[in-house]
C-alpha positions as CSV (number, residue, x, y, z in Angstrom):
1,X,11.3,36.9,-32.5
2,X,14.0,39.0,-30.9
3,X,14.0,42.8,-31.2
4,X,16.9,45.2,-31.5
5,X,17.1,48.0,-29.0
6,X,19.6,50.8,-29.0
7,X,22.4,50.6,-26.5
8,X,23.9,53.5,-24.6
9,X,26.6,53.7,-27.3
10,X,24.0,53.9,-30.0
11,X,24.6,50.3,-31.4
12,X,21.6,47.9,-31.6
13,X,21.6,45.1,-29.1
14,X,19.5,41.9,-29.5
15,X,17.2,41.3,-26.5
16,X,16.0,37.8,-25.6
17,X,12.2,37.7,-25.1
18,X,10.9,36.8,-21.6
19,X,8.9,34.0,-23.0
20,X,12.0,32.3,-24.5
21,X,13.8,32.5,-21.2
22,X,10.9,30.9,-19.4
23,X,10.6,28.2,-22.1
24,X,14.3,27.4,-21.7
25,X,14.0,27.2,-17.9
26,X,11.0,24.9,-18.2
27,X,12.9,22.6,-20.6
28,X,15.9,22.5,-18.3
29,X,13.6,21.7,-15.4
30,X,12.0,18.8,-17.3
31,X,15.4,17.4,-18.3
32,X,16.5,17.5,-14.6
33,X,13.4,15.6,-13.6
34,X,13.9,13.0,-16.4
35,X,17.6,12.6,-15.3
36,X,16.6,12.1,-11.7
37,X,13.9,9.5,-12.6
38,X,16.4,7.7,-14.9
39,X,19.0,7.6,-12.1
40,X,16.3,6.4,-9.6
41,X,15.3,3.5,-12.0
42,X,18.9,2.6,-12.7
43,X,19.6,2.4,-9.0
44,X,16.5,0.2,-8.4
45,X,17.6,-2.1,-11.3
46,X,21.2,-2.2,-10.1
47,X,20.1,-3.1,-6.6
48,X,17.9,-5.9,-7.9
49,X,20.7,-7.2,-10.0
50,X,23.1,-7.1,-7.0
51,X,20.8,-8.9,-4.7
52,X,19.6,-11.6,-7.2
53,X,23.0,-12.0,-8.7
54,X,24.7,-12.3,-5.4
55,X,22.0,-14.8,-4.3
56,X,22.5,-16.9,-7.4
57,X,26.3,-16.9,-7.1
58,X,26.2,-17.8,-3.4
59,X,23.9,-20.7,-4.2
60,X,26.0,-22.0,-7.1
61,X,29.3,-21.7,-5.1
62,X,27.7,-23.4,-2.1
63,X,28.1,-20.4,0.2
64,X,24.4,-21.1,1.0
65,X,22.6,-24.3,0.6
66,X,19.9,-24.0,-2.3
67,X,18.0,-26.8,-0.6
68,X,17.1,-24.5,2.2
69,X,17.3,-21.1,0.6
70,X,16.6,-21.7,-3.1
71,X,18.1,-19.7,-5.9
72,X,16.8,-17.2,-8.4
73,X,17.1,-19.5,-11.4
74,X,15.1,-22.1,-9.5
75,X,12.5,-19.6,-8.5
76,X,12.1,-18.5,-12.1
77,X,11.6,-22.1,-13.2
78,X,9.0,-22.6,-10.5
79,X,7.1,-19.4,-11.7
80,X,7.1,-20.7,-15.2
81,X,5.9,-24.1,-14.1
82,X,3.2,-22.5,-12.0
83,X,1.8,-20.5,-14.9
84,X,2.2,-23.3,-17.5
85,X,1.1,-26.4,-15.6
86,X,-0.8,-24.9,-12.7
87,X,-1.0,-26.5,-9.3
88,X,-2.7,-29.5,-7.7
89,X,-5.4,-27.0,-6.5
90,X,-6.2,-25.6,-9.9
91,X,-4.6,-23.0,-12.2
92,X,-2.3,-20.4,-10.6
93,X,-4.8,-17.7,-11.8
94,X,-7.6,-19.3,-9.9
95,X,-5.5,-19.4,-6.8
96,X,-4.4,-15.8,-7.2
97,X,-8.1,-14.8,-7.6
98,X,-9.1,-16.6,-4.5
99,X,-6.5,-14.8,-2.4
100,X,-7.2,-11.4,-4.0
101,X,-10.9,-11.8,-3.5
102,X,-10.4,-12.7,0.2
103,X,-8.0,-9.8,0.6
104,X,-10.1,-7.2,-1.3
105,X,-13.4,-8.0,0.5
106,X,-11.6,-8.0,3.9
107,X,-9.9,-4.8,3.0
108,X,-13.1,-3.0,2.1
109,X,-14.9,-4.3,5.2
110,X,-12.1,-3.5,7.6
111,X,-11.4,-0.1,6.1
112,X,-15.0,1.1,6.2
113,X,-15.5,-0.2,9.7
114,X,-12.2,1.3,10.9
115,X,-13.1,4.8,9.5
116,X,-16.7,4.7,10.9
117,X,-15.6,3.5,14.4
118,X,-12.5,5.7,14.4
119,X,-14.4,8.9,13.5
120,X,-17.2,8.1,16.0
121,X,-14.9,7.4,18.9
122,X,-12.6,10.3,18.0
123,X,-15.5,12.7,18.4
124,X,-16.9,11.2,21.6
125,X,-14.6,11.0,24.6
126,X,-17.3,9.0,26.5
127,X,-17.4,6.3,23.9
128,X,-13.6,6.3,23.6
129,X,-13.2,5.7,27.3
130,X,-15.9,3.1,27.5
131,X,-14.9,1.0,24.4
132,X,-11.2,1.7,24.5
133,X,-10.2,-1.1,26.8
134,X,-12.2,-3.7,24.8
135,X,-10.6,-2.6,21.5
136,X,-7.2,-2.9,23.1
137,X,-8.0,-6.4,24.4
138,X,-9.1,-7.6,21.0
139,X,-6.2,-6.0,19.3
140,X,-3.8,-7.9,21.7
141,X,-5.2,-11.3,20.7
142,X,-2.7,-13.0,18.4
143,X,-4.1,-13.0,14.9
144,X,-3.3,-16.7,14.3
145,X,-5.6,-17.5,17.3
146,X,-8.4,-15.4,15.7
147,X,-7.8,-17.3,12.4
148,X,-8.2,-20.6,14.2
149,X,-11.4,-19.4,15.9
150,X,-12.8,-18.3,12.6
151,X,-12.0,-21.6,10.8
152,X,-13.6,-23.6,13.6
153,X,-16.7,-21.4,13.4
154,X,-17.0,-20.9,9.6
155,X,-15.1,-23.9,8.1
156,X,-12.3,-23.6,5.5
157,X,-14.2,-21.5,3.0
158,X,-13.5,-17.9,2.1
159,X,-15.4,-16.4,5.1
160,X,-12.6,-17.0,7.8
161,X,-10.0,-15.5,5.5
162,X,-12.2,-12.4,4.9
163,X,-12.9,-11.9,8.5
164,X,-9.2,-12.3,9.5
165,X,-8.2,-9.8,6.8
166,X,-10.9,-7.4,7.9
167,X,-9.8,-7.6,11.6
168,X,-6.2,-6.8,10.6
169,X,-7.2,-3.9,8.4
170,X,-9.7,-2.6,10.9
171,X,-7.1,-1.8,13.6
172,X,-4.7,-0.2,11.3
173,X,-7.3,2.1,9.9
174,X,-9.2,2.6,13.2
175,X,-6.1,3.9,15.1
176,X,-5.2,6.3,12.2
177,X,-8.8,7.6,11.8
178,X,-9.1,8.1,15.6
179,X,-5.9,10.0,15.8
180,X,-6.7,12.0,12.7
181,X,-10.0,13.2,14.3
182,X,-8.2,14.1,17.5
183,X,-5.8,16.2,15.5
184,X,-8.4,18.4,13.8
185,X,-7.9,22.1,14.5
186,X,-10.4,23.0,17.3
187,X,-10.6,26.6,16.0
188,X,-12.0,25.3,12.7
189,X,-14.6,23.2,14.5
190,X,-15.6,26.2,16.6
191,X,-16.0,28.4,13.6
192,X,-18.1,25.8,11.8
193,X,-20.4,25.5,14.8
194,X,-20.7,29.3,15.1
195,X,-21.7,29.4,11.4
196,X,-24.6,27.0,12.3
197,X,-23.3,23.8,10.9
198,X,-25.0,20.7,12.2
199,X,-23.0,17.8,13.8
200,X,-23.4,15.8,10.6
201,X,-22.2,18.7,8.4
202,X,-19.2,19.2,10.7
203,X,-18.3,15.6,10.5
204,X,-18.7,15.4,6.7
205,X,-17.2,18.8,5.7
206,X,-14.6,19.4,8.4
207,X,-13.6,16.4,10.4
208,X,-13.4,13.7,7.7
209,X,-11.5,15.9,5.2
210,X,-9.1,16.9,7.9
211,X,-8.6,13.3,9.0
212,X,-8.4,12.0,5.4
213,X,-4.6,12.4,5.3
214,X,-4.3,10.0,8.2
215,X,-6.9,7.6,6.8
216,X,-5.3,7.4,3.4
217,X,-1.8,6.9,4.9
218,X,-3.1,3.9,6.8
219,X,-4.6,2.4,3.6
220,X,-1.0,2.0,2.2
221,X,-0.1,-0.5,4.9
222,X,-3.6,-1.8,5.5
223,X,-3.8,-3.7,2.1
224,X,-0.6,-5.5,3.0
225,X,-2.2,-6.6,6.2
226,X,-5.3,-7.7,4.2
227,X,-3.1,-10.0,2.2
228,X,-1.4,-11.3,5.4
229,X,-4.8,-12.1,6.8
230,X,-5.9,-14.0,3.7
231,X,-2.6,-15.9,3.6
232,X,-2.6,-16.9,7.3
233,X,-6.2,-18.1,6.9
234,X,-5.2,-20.2,3.9
235,X,-2.2,-21.7,5.7
236,X,-4.5,-22.6,8.6
237,X,-7.0,-24.3,6.3
238,X,-8.1,-23.8,2.7
239,X,-9.0,-25.5,-0.5
240,X,-7.3,-22.9,-2.8
241,X,-5.1,-19.8,-2.6
242,X,-1.5,-18.7,-2.6
243,X,-1.2,-19.5,1.1
244,X,-2.1,-23.1,0.5
245,X,0.5,-23.2,-2.3
246,X,3.1,-21.9,0.1
247,X,2.1,-24.4,2.8
248,X,2.2,-27.3,0.3
249,X,5.6,-26.2,-1.0
250,X,6.9,-25.9,2.6
251,X,5.8,-29.4,3.4
252,X,7.5,-30.7,0.3
253,X,10.8,-28.9,1.2
254,X,10.5,-26.8,-2.1
255,X,11.9,-23.3,-1.2
256,X,11.8,-22.2,-4.8
257,X,8.1,-22.5,-5.0
258,X,7.7,-20.7,-1.7
259,X,9.7,-17.8,-3.0
260,X,7.9,-17.9,-6.3
261,X,4.6,-17.5,-4.5
262,X,6.1,-14.7,-2.3
263,X,7.2,-12.8,-5.4
264,X,3.6,-13.1,-6.8
265,X,2.3,-11.7,-3.6
266,X,4.8,-8.9,-3.7
267,X,3.7,-8.0,-7.3
268,X,0.0,-8.0,-6.2
269,X,0.7,-5.6,-3.3
270,X,2.8,-3.3,-5.4
271,X,-0.1,-2.9,-7.9
272,X,-2.5,-2.3,-5.0
273,X,-0.1,0.3,-3.6
274,X,0.0,2.1,-6.9
275,X,-3.7,2.2,-7.2
276,X,-4.0,3.5,-3.6
277,X,-1.5,6.2,-4.5
278,X,-3.7,7.2,-7.4
279,X,-6.7,7.3,-5.1
280,X,-4.8,9.4,-2.6
281,X,-3.9,11.9,-5.3
282,X,-7.4,12.2,-6.4
283,X,-9.0,12.5,-2.9
284,X,-6.3,14.9,-1.6
285,X,-6.0,17.1,-4.8
286,X,-7.1,20.1,-2.7
287,X,-4.1,19.7,-0.4
288,X,-1.1,21.9,-1.1
289,X,1.8,19.7,-2.4
290,X,4.4,18.7,0.1
291,X,8.0,19.7,-0.6
292,X,8.8,16.1,-1.6
293,X,5.8,16.0,-3.9
294,X,6.7,19.3,-5.4
295,X,10.2,18.1,-6.3
296,X,8.8,15.0,-8.0
297,X,9.9,12.6,-5.3
298,X,9.0,8.9,-5.6
């Protein structure tokens, strides 16, 4: 409710309460955020229409050969067929689950091992210098060679795919965890030790939280590598999985089914990326918001 206050000339003047001004400013800020989000989604939708529409037109006008490059309408037909009729290796849901199971287990094993080894070597210069060359040697081995070795050793079941996914994830997480530990403020470490913190307490309450930003950042790309590991293993030898579907479609010169499987993989990775983002927000809730986060960036 506004109040009337006398002016210098003696006439009453309506004054706007401070709470009303703040409410109007908050409403304007929310509208600006909504407008920005709407423009972002409009831009995303427009870009997708431009790419897919241009692809379809190019295929229909023979600018590109759909026999080799497929076309969006054919990809959609392949997707519908996969979900309605399944594949020769079982339903599409069963194949998706096989690939996701391999990727998730490999992701978990590789991430945990990467964090443990990265934190341990990051704190011990001696261990880092002793094991460093061997880690670099293993990391230099082409992943497809490792996949072939795993299949020879463990057969064409799920184990080789899990191991290959775990190896890919391990190195991504390890190098980030290792560097994150090395970047911890030495003054904070010294203060914790002066206050009587044990080595385990320093690791748990100082080093790991400080390196958590590096570790979480690595997880965003690590899950994609887990999917890659599972797919490569399935292409080399499998009984089910999206990689096997891609390999079979490739052998049958069916690019539409190849792209359809790729779109399914992309959708799975985007869902995983969203979940990792939620995990990051929860684990790093204590961290001051970055400028991009404060401005509601994507």
